[in-house]
Every structure is written in C-alpha cells, then in structure tokens.
A tleap script that builds the chain and sets N, CA, C and O, in Angstrom:
source leaprc.protein.ff14SB
mol = sequence {
  NMET ALA SER THR SER TRP GLN ALA ILE LEU
  ALA LEU GLY LEU PHE PHE ALA LEU THR GLY
  ILE ALA LEU ALA LEU TRP ASN ARG LYS GLU
  THR ARG THR TYR TYR GLY SER LEU ALA SER
  ARG ARG ASP VAL LYS GLU PHE ILE THR HIE
  GLU PRO LYS ARG PRO TRP LEU GLY ALA TRP
  GLY ILE GLY GLY ARG ILE SER LEU ILE ILE
  GLY GLY LEU LEU LEU ILE ALA ALA ALA VAL
  LEU ARG LEU ILE PHE CPHE
}
set mol.1.N position { 89.706 99.255 76.280 }
set mol.1.CA position { 88.640 98.835 75.321 }
set mol.1.C position { 89.361 98.107 74.178 }
set mol.1.O position { 90.123 98.866 73.579 }
set mol.2.N position { 89.342 97.060 73.783 }
set mol.2.CA position { 89.758 96.730 72.400 }
set mol.2.C position { 89.257 96.917 71.441 }
set mol.2.O position { 88.031 96.999 71.512 }
set mol.3.N position { 89.933 97.092 69.987 }
set mol.3.CA position { 89.481 97.886 68.958 }
set mol.3.C position { 88.378 96.908 68.478 }
set mol.3.O position { 87.555 97.421 67.720 }
set mol.4.N position { 88.212 95.650 68.763 }
set mol.4.CA position { 87.226 94.919 68.234 }
set mol.4.C position { 85.704 95.215 68.899 }
set mol.4.O position { 84.677 94.915 68.291 }
set mol.5.N position { 85.702 95.655 69.830 }
set mol.5.CA position { 84.397 96.280 70.679 }
set mol.5.C position { 83.746 97.141 69.652 }
set mol.5.O position { 82.731 96.735 69.087 }
set mol.6.N position { 84.259 98.295 69.374 }
set mol.6.CA position { 83.554 99.243 68.779 }
set mol.6.C position { 83.190 98.761 67.260 }
set mol.6.O position { 82.161 99.071 66.660 }
set mol.7.N position { 84.295 97.901 66.741 }
set mol.7.CA position { 83.958 97.501 65.596 }
set mol.7.C position { 82.618 96.503 65.454 }
set mol.7.O position { 81.921 96.644 64.450 }
set mol.8.N position { 82.315 95.662 66.288 }
set mol.8.CA position { 81.357 94.932 66.495 }
set mol.8.C position { 79.956 95.556 66.700 }
set mol.8.O position { 78.905 95.090 66.261 }
set mol.9.N position { 80.136 96.946 67.608 }
set mol.9.CA position { 78.956 97.742 67.712 }
set mol.9.C position { 78.737 98.195 66.335 }
set mol.9.O position { 77.551 98.207 66.008 }
set mol.10.N position { 79.701 98.623 65.316 }
set mol.10.CA position { 79.741 99.322 64.217 }
set mol.10.C position { 78.925 98.213 63.322 }
set mol.10.O position { 77.911 98.558 62.717 }
set mol.11.N position { 79.354 97.031 63.272 }
set mol.11.CA position { 78.668 95.929 62.457 }
set mol.11.C position { 77.152 95.655 62.657 }
set mol.11.O position { 76.295 95.525 61.783 }
set mol.12.N position { 77.005 95.592 64.124 }
set mol.12.CA position { 75.550 95.396 64.526 }
set mol.12.C position { 74.724 96.571 63.849 }
set mol.12.O position { 73.735 96.280 63.176 }
set mol.13.N position { 75.095 97.834 64.008 }
set mol.13.CA position { 74.521 98.909 63.494 }
set mol.13.C position { 74.333 99.053 62.261 }
set mol.13.O position { 73.179 99.358 61.964 }
set mol.14.N position { 75.229 98.917 61.228 }
set mol.14.CA position { 75.193 98.537 59.892 }
set mol.14.C position { 74.031 97.491 59.574 }
set mol.14.O position { 73.042 97.810 58.914 }
set mol.15.N position { 74.185 96.508 59.978 }
set mol.15.CA position { 73.230 95.349 59.892 }
set mol.15.C position { 71.785 95.826 60.226 }
set mol.15.O position { 70.965 95.668 59.321 }
set mol.16.N position { 71.329 96.412 61.440 }
set mol.16.CA position { 70.083 96.849 61.635 }
set mol.16.C position { 69.656 97.985 60.736 }
set mol.16.O position { 68.471 98.060 60.412 }
set mol.17.N position { 70.695 99.037 60.232 }
set mol.17.CA position { 70.342 99.780 59.469 }
set mol.17.C position { 69.929 99.391 57.992 }
set mol.17.O position { 69.031 100.013 57.425 }
set mol.18.N position { 70.448 98.588 57.520 }
set mol.18.CA position { 70.283 98.039 56.065 }
set mol.18.C position { 69.046 97.163 56.207 }
set mol.18.O position { 68.063 97.212 55.466 }
set mol.19.N position { 69.216 96.351 57.254 }
set mol.19.CA position { 67.562 95.627 57.628 }
set mol.19.C position { 66.374 96.522 57.511 }
set mol.19.O position { 65.343 96.252 56.896 }
set mol.20.N position { 66.651 97.700 58.219 }
set mol.20.CA position { 65.573 98.629 58.402 }
set mol.20.C position { 65.329 99.300 57.133 }
set mol.20.O position { 64.122 99.451 56.944 }
set mol.21.N position { 66.107 99.781 56.147 }
set mol.21.CA position { 65.819 100.130 54.866 }
set mol.21.C position { 65.470 99.033 53.784 }
set mol.21.O position { 64.977 99.302 52.689 }
set mol.22.N position { 65.761 97.863 54.189 }
set mol.22.CA position { 65.109 96.775 53.260 }
set mol.22.C position { 63.617 96.386 53.867 }
set mol.22.O position { 62.669 96.032 53.166 }
set mol.23.N position { 63.602 96.494 54.999 }
set mol.23.CA position { 61.760 96.474 55.395 }
set mol.23.C position { 61.151 97.487 54.787 }
set mol.23.O position { 60.198 97.260 54.041 }
set mol.24.N position { 61.563 98.638 54.991 }
set mol.24.CA position { 60.813 99.872 54.587 }
set mol.24.C position { 60.400 99.999 53.173 }
set mol.24.O position { 59.394 100.584 52.772 }
set mol.25.N position { 61.557 99.198 52.248 }
set mol.25.CA position { 61.253 99.220 50.930 }
set mol.25.C position { 60.005 97.687 50.733 }
set mol.25.O position { 59.036 97.711 49.974 }
set mol.26.N position { 60.360 96.602 51.551 }
set mol.26.CA position { 59.438 95.955 51.484 }
set mol.26.C position { 58.183 96.314 51.367 }
set mol.26.O position { 57.460 96.093 50.396 }
set mol.27.N position { 57.804 97.072 52.705 }
set mol.27.CA position { 56.649 97.533 53.059 }
set mol.27.C position { 56.112 98.402 51.986 }
set mol.27.O position { 54.903 98.305 51.774 }
set mol.28.N position { 56.718 99.134 51.358 }
set mol.28.CA position { 56.041 100.060 50.067 }
set mol.28.C position { 55.803 99.016 49.045 }
set mol.28.O position { 54.777 99.200 48.389 }
set mol.29.N position { 56.456 98.028 48.766 }
set mol.29.CA position { 56.036 97.049 47.659 }
set mol.29.C position { 54.877 96.272 47.970 }
set mol.29.O position { 54.079 95.986 47.078 }
set mol.30.N position { 54.702 95.888 49.200 }
set mol.30.CA position { 53.561 95.016 49.671 }
set mol.30.C position { 52.449 96.052 49.466 }
set mol.30.O position { 51.575 95.899 48.613 }
set mol.31.N position { 52.511 97.018 50.211 }
set mol.31.CA position { 51.073 98.196 50.133 }
set mol.31.C position { 50.697 98.419 48.542 }
set mol.31.O position { 49.549 98.454 48.098 }
set mol.32.N position { 51.783 98.545 47.861 }
set mol.32.CA position { 51.543 98.785 46.301 }
set mol.32.C position { 51.091 97.543 45.608 }
set mol.32.O position { 50.257 97.583 44.703 }
set mol.33.N position { 51.578 96.569 45.983 }
set mol.33.CA position { 50.975 95.585 45.192 }
set mol.33.C position { 49.318 94.974 45.836 }
set mol.33.O position { 48.472 94.429 45.128 }
set mol.34.N position { 49.196 95.219 47.170 }
set mol.34.CA position { 47.944 95.112 47.602 }
set mol.34.C position { 46.974 95.701 47.177 }
set mol.34.O position { 45.991 95.187 46.643 }
set mol.35.N position { 47.205 97.034 47.417 }
set mol.35.CA position { 46.207 98.355 46.593 }
set mol.35.C position { 46.138 98.319 45.216 }
set mol.35.O position { 45.201 98.870 44.638 }
set mol.36.N position { 47.142 97.655 44.528 }
set mol.36.CA position { 46.983 97.574 42.819 }
set mol.36.C position { 46.045 96.567 42.603 }
set mol.36.O position { 45.089 96.638 41.831 }
set mol.37.N position { 46.421 95.422 43.468 }
set mol.37.CA position { 45.144 94.294 43.098 }
set mol.37.C position { 43.876 94.740 43.231 }
set mol.37.O position { 43.051 94.082 42.596 }
set mol.38.N position { 43.452 95.669 43.869 }
set mol.38.CA position { 42.175 96.093 44.381 }
set mol.38.C position { 41.750 97.265 43.350 }
set mol.38.O position { 40.602 97.672 43.175 }
set mol.39.N position { 42.632 97.606 42.866 }
set mol.39.CA position { 42.293 98.656 41.528 }
set mol.39.C position { 41.752 97.896 40.396 }
set mol.39.O position { 40.917 98.462 39.691 }
set mol.40.N position { 42.093 96.745 40.133 }
set mol.40.CA position { 41.667 95.952 39.069 }
set mol.40.C position { 40.382 95.246 39.291 }
set mol.40.O position { 39.997 94.528 38.368 }
set mol.41.N position { 39.639 95.330 40.382 }
set mol.41.CA position { 38.386 94.914 40.580 }
set mol.41.C position { 37.373 95.728 40.432 }
set mol.41.O position { 37.633 96.924 40.561 }
set mol.42.N position { 36.149 95.390 40.166 }
set mol.42.CA position { 35.001 96.359 39.955 }
set mol.42.C position { 34.602 97.140 41.045 }
set mol.42.O position { 34.306 98.321 40.866 }
set mol.43.N position { 34.549 96.543 42.328 }
set mol.43.CA position { 34.276 97.525 43.385 }
set mol.43.C position { 35.447 98.136 44.005 }
set mol.43.O position { 36.182 97.414 44.679 }
set mol.44.N position { 35.692 99.278 43.874 }
set mol.44.CA position { 37.114 100.041 44.227 }
set mol.44.C position { 36.963 100.741 45.377 }
set mol.44.O position { 37.725 101.671 45.639 }
set mol.45.N position { 35.977 100.380 46.182 }
set mol.45.CA position { 35.596 101.291 47.350 }
set mol.45.C position { 36.823 101.471 48.219 }
set mol.45.O position { 37.281 102.566 48.545 }
set mol.46.N position { 37.393 100.084 48.621 }
set mol.46.CA position { 38.393 99.762 49.633 }
set mol.46.C position { 39.441 100.442 48.947 }
set mol.46.O position { 39.921 101.269 49.722 }
set mol.47.N position { 40.154 100.468 47.558 }
set mol.47.CA position { 41.209 101.074 46.925 }
set mol.47.C position { 41.187 102.387 47.177 }
set mol.47.O position { 42.283 102.924 47.341 }
set mol.48.N position { 40.029 103.174 47.264 }
set mol.48.CA position { 39.973 104.706 47.008 }
set mol.48.C position { 39.798 105.085 48.775 }
set mol.48.O position { 40.294 106.088 49.288 }
set mol.49.N position { 39.215 104.334 49.316 }
set mol.49.CA position { 39.008 105.228 50.884 }
set mol.49.C position { 40.025 104.321 52.026 }
set mol.49.O position { 40.313 104.736 53.148 }
set mol.50.N position { 40.442 103.096 51.482 }
set mol.50.CA position { 41.589 102.300 52.440 }
set mol.50.C position { 40.795 101.868 53.522 }
set mol.50.O position { 41.354 101.808 54.617 }
set mol.51.N position { 39.694 101.579 53.446 }
set mol.51.CA position { 38.676 101.260 54.602 }
set mol.51.C position { 38.116 99.762 54.216 }
set mol.51.O position { 37.649 99.492 53.109 }
set mol.52.N position { 38.225 98.923 55.196 }
set mol.52.CA position { 38.813 98.948 56.270 }
set mol.52.C position { 40.287 98.899 56.635 }
set mol.52.O position { 40.987 98.330 55.797 }
set mol.53.N position { 40.898 99.371 57.697 }
set mol.53.CA position { 42.148 99.472 57.573 }
set mol.53.C position { 42.942 97.782 57.775 }
set mol.53.O position { 42.366 96.854 58.344 }
set mol.54.N position { 44.216 97.694 57.226 }
set mol.54.CA position { 44.511 96.741 57.122 }
set mol.54.C position { 45.893 96.677 57.982 }
set mol.54.O position { 46.916 96.762 57.302 }
set mol.55.N position { 46.047 96.544 59.326 }
set mol.55.CA position { 47.139 96.622 59.974 }
set mol.55.C position { 48.455 95.993 59.722 }
set mol.55.O position { 49.559 96.466 59.993 }
set mol.56.N position { 48.160 94.771 59.121 }
set mol.56.CA position { 49.309 93.875 58.660 }
set mol.56.C position { 50.166 94.411 57.532 }
set mol.56.O position { 51.307 94.024 57.278 }
set mol.57.N position { 49.445 95.404 56.844 }
set mol.57.CA position { 50.353 96.043 55.630 }
set mol.57.C position { 51.347 97.053 56.257 }
set mol.57.O position { 52.297 97.431 55.572 }
set mol.58.N position { 51.197 97.468 57.403 }
set mol.58.CA position { 51.987 98.519 58.071 }
set mol.58.C position { 52.838 97.998 59.061 }
set mol.58.O position { 53.566 98.810 59.631 }
set mol.59.N position { 52.909 96.671 59.426 }
set mol.59.CA position { 53.993 95.920 60.186 }
set mol.59.C position { 55.322 95.750 59.457 }
set mol.59.O position { 56.242 95.385 60.189 }
set mol.60.N position { 55.555 95.896 58.448 }
set mol.60.CA position { 56.533 95.945 57.843 }
set mol.60.C position { 57.530 97.050 57.928 }
set mol.60.O position { 58.744 96.953 58.105 }
set mol.61.N position { 56.663 98.319 57.741 }
set mol.61.CA position { 57.062 99.747 57.844 }
set mol.61.C position { 57.525 99.954 59.513 }
set mol.61.O position { 58.519 100.598 59.850 }
set mol.62.N position { 56.646 99.313 60.405 }
set mol.62.CA position { 56.701 99.640 61.735 }
set mol.62.C position { 58.080 98.911 62.124 }
set mol.62.O position { 58.906 99.615 62.705 }
set mol.63.N position { 58.408 97.589 61.866 }
set mol.63.CA position { 59.618 96.966 62.071 }
set mol.63.C position { 60.717 97.588 61.404 }
set mol.63.O position { 61.776 97.615 62.031 }
set mol.64.N position { 60.683 98.176 60.076 }
set mol.64.CA position { 61.688 99.074 59.661 }
set mol.64.C position { 62.201 100.224 60.147 }
set mol.64.O position { 63.385 100.557 60.183 }
set mol.65.N position { 61.129 100.888 60.568 }
set mol.65.CA position { 61.725 102.326 61.435 }
set mol.65.C position { 62.350 101.917 62.651 }
set mol.65.O position { 63.339 102.492 63.106 }
set mol.66.N position { 61.536 100.472 63.444 }
set mol.66.CA position { 62.394 100.486 64.709 }
set mol.66.C position { 63.725 99.885 64.470 }
set mol.66.O position { 64.541 100.089 65.370 }
set mol.67.N position { 64.155 99.136 63.378 }
set mol.67.CA position { 65.268 98.701 62.870 }
set mol.67.C position { 66.226 99.822 62.570 }
set mol.67.O position { 67.445 99.782 62.733 }
set mol.68.N position { 65.541 100.790 62.128 }
set mol.68.CA position { 66.479 101.921 61.652 }
set mol.68.C position { 66.947 102.793 62.642 }
set mol.68.O position { 68.041 103.352 62.564 }
set mol.69.N position { 65.869 102.984 63.915 }
set mol.69.CA position { 66.268 103.654 65.058 }
set mol.69.C position { 67.338 103.019 65.708 }
set mol.69.O position { 68.317 103.705 66.003 }
set mol.70.N position { 67.312 101.641 66.021 }
set mol.70.CA position { 68.432 100.837 66.746 }
set mol.70.C position { 69.583 100.866 65.879 }
set mol.70.O position { 70.600 100.857 66.573 }
set mol.71.N position { 69.854 100.900 64.588 }
set mol.71.CA position { 70.828 100.871 63.763 }
set mol.71.C position { 71.522 102.048 63.978 }
set mol.71.O position { 72.741 102.057 64.155 }
set mol.72.N position { 70.694 103.239 63.974 }
set mol.72.CA position { 71.305 104.712 64.217 }
set mol.72.C position { 72.107 104.901 65.496 }
set mol.72.O position { 73.192 105.457 65.658 }
set mol.73.N position { 71.162 104.195 66.510 }
set mol.73.CA position { 71.949 104.408 68.055 }
set mol.73.C position { 73.309 103.471 67.918 }
set mol.73.O position { 74.369 103.876 68.396 }
set mol.74.N position { 73.237 102.445 67.371 }
set mol.74.CA position { 74.326 101.961 67.669 }
set mol.74.C position { 75.420 102.395 66.886 }
set mol.74.O position { 76.544 102.393 67.388 }
set mol.75.N position { 75.196 102.850 65.458 }
set mol.75.CA position { 76.227 103.395 64.797 }
set mol.75.C position { 76.740 104.774 65.607 }
set mol.75.O position { 77.961 104.924 65.586 }
set mol.76.N position { 76.140 105.572 66.159 }
set mol.76.CA position { 76.315 106.683 67.066 }
set mol.76.C position { 77.320 106.158 68.112 }
set mol.76.O position { 78.505 106.485 68.172 }
set mol.77.N position { 76.652 105.259 68.965 }
set mol.77.CA position { 77.462 104.626 69.645 }
set mol.77.C position { 78.754 104.150 69.623 }
set mol.77.O position { 79.546 104.256 70.560 }
set mol.78.N position { 79.023 103.507 68.320 }
set mol.78.CA position { 80.238 102.965 67.518 }
set mol.78.C position { 81.183 104.244 67.494 }
set mol.78.O position { 82.327 104.269 67.947 }
set mol.79.N position { 80.574 105.205 66.946 }
set mol.79.CA position { 81.432 106.561 66.524 }
set mol.79.C position { 81.803 107.011 67.751 }
set mol.79.O position { 82.996 107.310 67.811 }
set mol.80.N position { 81.114 107.173 68.849 }
set mol.80.CA position { 81.788 107.561 70.053 }
set mol.80.C position { 82.658 106.777 70.781 }
set mol.80.O position { 83.459 107.301 71.555 }
set mol.81.N position { 82.597 105.591 70.626 }
set mol.81.CA position { 83.658 104.901 71.268 }
set mol.81.C position { 84.886 104.931 70.691 }
set mol.81.O position { 85.963 105.019 71.282 }
set mol.82.N position { 84.686 104.851 69.450 }
set mol.82.CA position { 86.071 105.055 68.644 }
set mol.82.C position { 86.808 106.288 68.604 }
set mol.82.O position { 87.986 106.385 68.260 }
set mol.83.N position { 85.880 107.447 69.061 }
set mol.83.CA position { 86.657 108.905 69.273 }
set mol.83.C position { 87.278 108.729 70.781 }
set mol.83.O position { 88.409 109.048 71.150 }
set mol.84.N position { 86.224 108.132 71.551 }
set mol.84.CA position { 86.718 108.312 73.123 }
set mol.84.C position { 88.113 107.432 73.258 }
set mol.84.O position { 89.117 107.865 73.822 }
set mol.85.N position { 88.020 106.239 72.701 }
set mol.85.CA position { 89.300 105.304 73.151 }
set mol.85.C position { 90.414 105.306 72.011 }
set mol.85.O position { 91.486 104.740 72.226 }
set mol.86.N position { 90.196 105.854 70.969 }
set mol.86.CA position { 91.168 105.814 69.948 }
set mol.86.C position { 91.551 107.049 69.489 }
set mol.86.O position { 92.394 107.142 68.597 }
savepdb mol mol.pdb
quit
C-alpha cells in the first residue's frame, strides 16, 4: 500500500473532524441567538418552555455529531493502516 493512501484517509478524517467541530459551534451560536432574541420580547413563554420544538435548531448539531463520528473513524483507520503497513 502506498504511503499516500493512509495520508489521504488521514486528511479526510481531519477534514470531517474539523467540520464537525465547526458545525457544533455553529449550532450553539444559532440556538443562543434564536432564544436570545425571544428573551427580549414581551411574551417569553417559548423562551422558558422551549415549546414548540424547533427541529431546525438541532440540525447543525446532528450534522456536527455525524461528521465527528465519521472523522474519528477515518482517523482511527488511518492510524491502523499506518501501523500495519509501515
């Protein structure tokens, strides 16, 4: 196996891991911004109870978790390939 194979897998793993971290941080920012804007209004029932649920607020977080899992698995695969073949 060429040395570039595990390096490509490593690069993809790092890309997915960094993307996952960025998406998780973006999710936190969007959620705080949304509920922060609700806190400034007179009717704060939705701010306190978070009802009705807003599924689009969690989409960035779910995507971030999936990306972190894929990135972690790719990083592990690259490390195993590096140890086996070199």
